[in-house]
C-alpha positions in Angstrom: 61.2 122.8 72.6 62.4 119.7 74.4 66.2 119.2 74.6 67.5 116.7 72.0 70.4 114.6 73.4 72.9 112.5 71.5 73.1 109.9 74.3 71.2 108.9 77.4 74.3 108.8 79.6 77.8 110.0 79.5 80.3 108.0 81.6 83.5 109.8 82.3 86.3 107.3 83.2 86.6 103.7 82.2 88.3 102.2 85.3 86.6 99.5 87.3 83.7 101.8 88.3 83.0 103.2 84.8 83.5 99.9 82.9 81.3 98.0 85.4 78.6 100.7 85.1 78.6 100.5 81.3 78.4 96.7 81.4 75.5 96.7 83.9 73.2 99.2 82.1 69.8 98.0 80.9 69.5 97.0 77.2 68.7 100.0 75.0 70.4 102.6 77.1 72.6 104.8 74.7 75.8 105.3 76.7 79.1 106.9 75.8 82.1 105.9 77.9 85.1 108.3 77.8 88.4 106.8 78.9 92.1 107.7 78.6 93.3 104.1 78.3 93.9 102.3 75.0 95.6 99.0 74.1 98.6 100.5 72.3 101.9 101.9 73.7 101.8 105.2 75.6 98.5 104.5 77.2 97.5 106.0 80.5 98.1 103.5 83.3 96.9 104.1 86.9 99.8 103.9 89.5 98.7 100.9 91.5 100.3 97.9 93.3 97.8 95.7 91.4 96.5 93.4 94.2 93.0 92.2 94.1 91.8 92.0 97.8 89.2 89.5 99.0 86.5 92.1 98.7 87.2 92.6 95.0 87.4 88.9 94.4 83.9 88.6 96.1 82.5 91.2 93.8 83.9 89.5 90.7 82.4 86.2 92.0 79.0 87.9 92.3 79.2 88.9 88.7 80.1 85.2 87.8 83.3 86.5 86.2 86.6 84.5 86.0 89.9 86.3 85.5 91.8 85.4 82.3 95.3 84.0 83.0 96.8 86.9 81.0 95.8 89.3 83.8 97.6 87.4 86.5 101.3 87.9 87.1 104.0 86.1 89.1 104.4 85.6 92.0 101.2 84.9 93.9 102.1 85.8 97.5 100.3 84.5 100.6 101.6 86.8 103.3 102.2 90.4 104.0 105.4 91.5 105.8 104.3 94.5 108.0 107.0 96.8 109.2 106.9 99.7 111.7 109.8 102.0 110.9 109.6 103.8 114.2 110.1 100.6 116.3 111.9 98.4 113.8 109.4 95.7 114.5 108.3 93.3 111.6 105.4 90.9 111.7 104.0 88.6 108.9 100.3 88.1 108.4 98.6 85.7 106.1 96.6 87.4 103.4 94.7 86.3 100.2 95.4 88.8 97.5 95.7 88.1 93.7 98.7 89.7 92.0 97.5 91.2 88.7 98.7 93.5 86.0 96.5 96.5 86.7 96.6 97.8 83.2 95.5 94.5 81.7 92.8 94.1 84.4 91.3 97.5 83.5 91.5 96.8 79.7 89.8 93.5 80.3 86.9 95.2 82.1 86.6 97.7 79.3 86.3 94.9 76.7 83.5 93.4 78.8 81.7 96.8 78.6 82.2 97.2 74.8 78.9 95.5 73.7 76.9 97.7 76.1 78.2 101.2 75.4 80.0 103.2 72.8 83.7 103.4 73.9 85.8 106.4 73.2 89.3 105.3 74.2 92.4 107.6 74.4 89.8 110.3 75.1 90.1 113.0 77.7 87.1 114.8 79.0 88.1 118.5 79.1 84.9 120.3 80.2 81.5 119.5 81.6 78.5 121.9 81.8 74.9 121.8 83.0 72.5 122.8 80.3 69.9 125.4 81.1 67.0 123.2 80.2 68.4 120.2 82.1 71.0 117.6 81.2 74.7 118.0 80.6 77.2 118.8 77.8 80.7 117.4 77.7 83.8 118.3 75.7 86.4 115.6 75.1 89.6 115.4 73.1 90.5 112.3 71.2 93.3 111.8 68.7 93.8 115.6 68.3 90.2 116.4 67.7 87.6 117.9 70.1 84.0 116.8 70.2 81.0 118.0 72.2 78.3 115.6 73.3 75.2 115.8 75.5 73.0 113.6 77.6 70.4 113.9 80.4 72.6 112.0 82.8 76.3 111.9 83.6 78.3 109.4 85.7 81.6 110.6 87.1 83.9 107.5 87.5 87.1 109.5 86.8 89.1 108.9 90.0 90.6 111.0 92.7 91.0 114.2 90.6 87.5 113.8 89.2 86.6 116.5 86.6 82.9 115.6 87.2 83.2 116.2 90.9 85.2 119.4 90.5 82.8 120.8 87.9 79.5 119.9 89.4 80.2 119.5 93.2 83.1 121.8 94.0 82.3 121.8 97.7 82.7 118.0 98.0 86.2 117.9 99.6 87.8 114.6 100.5 91.2 114.1 102.2 93.9 113.8 99.5 97.4 112.2 99.3 100.1 112.1 96.7 100.8 108.5 95.7 104.3 107.9 94.4 105.4 104.5 93.0 108.7 103.4 91.4 109.5 100.2 89.5 112.9 98.5 89.8 114.6 95.3 88.5 113.9 92.8 91.3 117.2 92.1 93.1 115.8 90.9 96.4 116.7 87.3 97.4 113.0 86.2 97.5 109.8 87.8 96.3 107.6 89.4 99.0 104.8 91.8 99.7 105.4 94.4 102.4 103.3 97.0 104.1 105.3 99.8 105.8 104.2 102.3 108.5 106.2 105.4 109.1 104.4 108.0 111.3 107.2 110.5 110.9 106.7 110.9 107.2 103.0 110.0 106.5 99.9 109.1 108.4 99.1 106.6 105.7 101.3 103.7 104.6 103.7 102.5 101.9 104.0 99.2 100.1 106.6 97.0 98.3 105.8 94.2 96.0 107.4 91.8 93.6 105.7 91.6 90.2 106.9 89.7 87.1 110.6 90.2 87.6 110.1 93.8 88.8 110.1 95.3 92.3 107.6 98.0 93.1 107.8 100.5 96.0 105.2 103.1 96.6 103.4 105.0 99.2 100.8 107.7 100.0 102.1 110.9 101.4 100.8 114.4 102.2 101.0 116.5 99.0 103.5 118.8 100.5 106.9 117.1 101.0 105.8 113.8 99.5 108.8 113.2 97.2 111.3 113.9 100.0 109.4 111.5 102.4 109.4 108.8 99.7 113.2 109.0 99.2 113.9 109.0 102.9 111.8 105.9 103.4 113.7 104.1 100.5 117.0 105.0 102.1 116.0 103.7 105.6 114.5 100.5 104.2 117.7 99.8 102.2 120.1 100.6 105.1 118.1 99.1 108.0 116.0 96.3 106.5 118.0 95.1 103.5 115.7 96.2 100.7 117.4 96.3 97.3 116.2 99.1 95.0 118.9 100.2 92.5 118.1 102.7 89.8 114.4 103.2 89.1 113.1 102.0 85.8 110.1 104.3 85.9 108.3 106.6 88.3 104.5 107.1 88.6 102.5 109.5 90.7 98.8 110.4 91.1 96.4 111.8 93.7 94.6 109.3 95.9 91.6 110.0 98.2 91.1 108.7 101.7 87.9 109.6 103.5 88.3 110.9 107.1 84.6 110.9 108.1 81.4 109.2 107.0 80.2 112.6 105.7 82.9 112.9 103.0 81.3 110.5 100.5 79.6 112.4 97.6 77.2 110.3 95.5 75.8 113.1 93.4 72.4 114.7 92.9 70.0 115.4 90.1 71.2 113.8 86.9 74.8 113.6 88.0 76.2 110.6 89.9 79.6 109.8 91.2 81.1 106.3 91.6 84.2 104.7 92.9 87.0 106.9 94.0 85.4 110.0 92.5 82.7 109.6 95.2 85.2 108.9 97.9 84.6 105.2 98.2 88.1 104.1 99.1 89.0 102.0 102.1 90.4 104.5 104.7 92.4 101.6 106.3 94.0 100.1 103.2 93.3 102.4 100.3 91.7 99.5 98.5 89.2 100.8 96.0 88.6 98.3 93.3 85.8 96.4 95.1 83.9 99.6 95.9 84.4 100.9 92.4 82.8 97.8 90.8 80.1 97.7 93.4 79.2 101.4 93.0 79.4 101.1 89.2 76.8 98.3 89.4 74.5 100.2 91.7 74.8 103.4 89.7 73.9 101.6 86.5 70.9 100.1 88.1 69.7 103.5 89.4 70.3 105.2 86.1 68.6 102.4 84.1 65.5 102.7 86.3 65.3 106.4 85.9 65.7 106.3 82.1 63.1 103.6 81.7 60.6 104.4 84.4 61.4 107.9 85.6 62.0 109.0 89.2 65.2 110.2 90.7 68.4 108.3 89.9 70.3 110.1 92.6 67.8 109.1 95.3 67.8 105.5 94.2 71.6 105.4 94.1 72.0 107.1 97.5 69.8 104.5 99.1 71.5 101.6 97.4 75.0 102.6 98.5 74.0 103.0 102.2 75.4 99.5 103.1 78.7 100.5 101.5 78.7 103.7 103.5 78.3 101.7 106.7 81.1 99.3 105.7 83.4 102.3 105.1 82.4 103.7 108.5 83.5 100.4 110.1 86.8 100.7 108.4 87.2 104.2 109.8 86.9 102.7 113.2 89.7 100.2 112.4 92.1 103.0 111.4 93.3 103.9 114.8 94.7 100.4 115.4 96.8 100.8 112.2 97.8 104.4 112.2 98.1 105.6 115.8 101.6 104.7 116.8 100.9 103.5 120.3 97.9 101.3 119.3 99.8 99.9 116.4 102.8 99.1 118.6 100.6 97.2 121.0 98.9 95.2 118.3 102.2 94.2 116.7 103.8 93.5 120.0 101.0 91.1 120.9 101.6 89.0 117.8 97.8 88.7 117.3 97.0 86.9 114.1 100.6 86.9 112.9 102.4 83.9 111.4 106.0 82.7 111.8 108.0 82.5 108.5 110.7 79.8 108.6 114.1 81.0 107.4 112.4 84.3 106.5 112.5 87.8 108.0 112.5 88.2 111.7 108.9 87.8 112.9 109.5 90.1 115.8 
């Protein structure tokens, strides 16, 4: 007998990728969206600096979406202070980011998705299985109760530590880092956004940012020894560069992915697709992932809707659709040596190329 499914699609994860996918599905698709976040206290919140880069702004513009003012936070900063701890050199570069409350941004995207999918919030997907006759079965826990649901398709949009990727594509390995971020009361003389390179402690980077009266400092580190490297960076920034931290108000940590080659992206196969960071679509140069999450969510929704209404392979459609994004990420891989190899970075910063001088501000080098 044919398999009877409760839904057409199960979306695991309601961040920018999952929420966008749900909102972009064709009318009539029965989708269930599982997400840990909820509007009340104690909700899961992704550790994130909360800056919308120009790529993410462009994707929102393509959707004809305008950010509500409640999502924006003070201050809006127009330059990034870039510091190389090995040389002590600092340069300032003009950048056009939007400073947002990441939790409110994610919840706003979820509300946009609500008319298009059934939302199960404060819900954790605990297991995912392929069914013998085709399709998938998922267990999720919500408000102390466990439910089991089934669908012919599943979309993994559940981030760096994706359960969908681990369950269905265990060989899809992508370079991982431990992201640590702390919040402090902002005691610095003027708000700023800073990018810190420290080759002795990580081959990625760290960030510092003012946000609504708070001061955030975070970074991405190798999983082993990450907390010690984080504390050592704080101490050096305080003693050598005048950063003011004080006692942390809260500490956050999570895994982040950073592709090392063009072959580390995993889009899925059969009836299982991966989007956003779960698929590895994170900028290897900046760790920016919101733009890729929304774009892959849109493309996955289009491929899944076509397969549900007209047949054919959703995975093949999706794989072809994300090819331009793969090429874009490959170009960012080519940019990485100029940021992360100490000698090349030293030459770029010494040249002053594209930098700006800040009057009465930090030493521009």
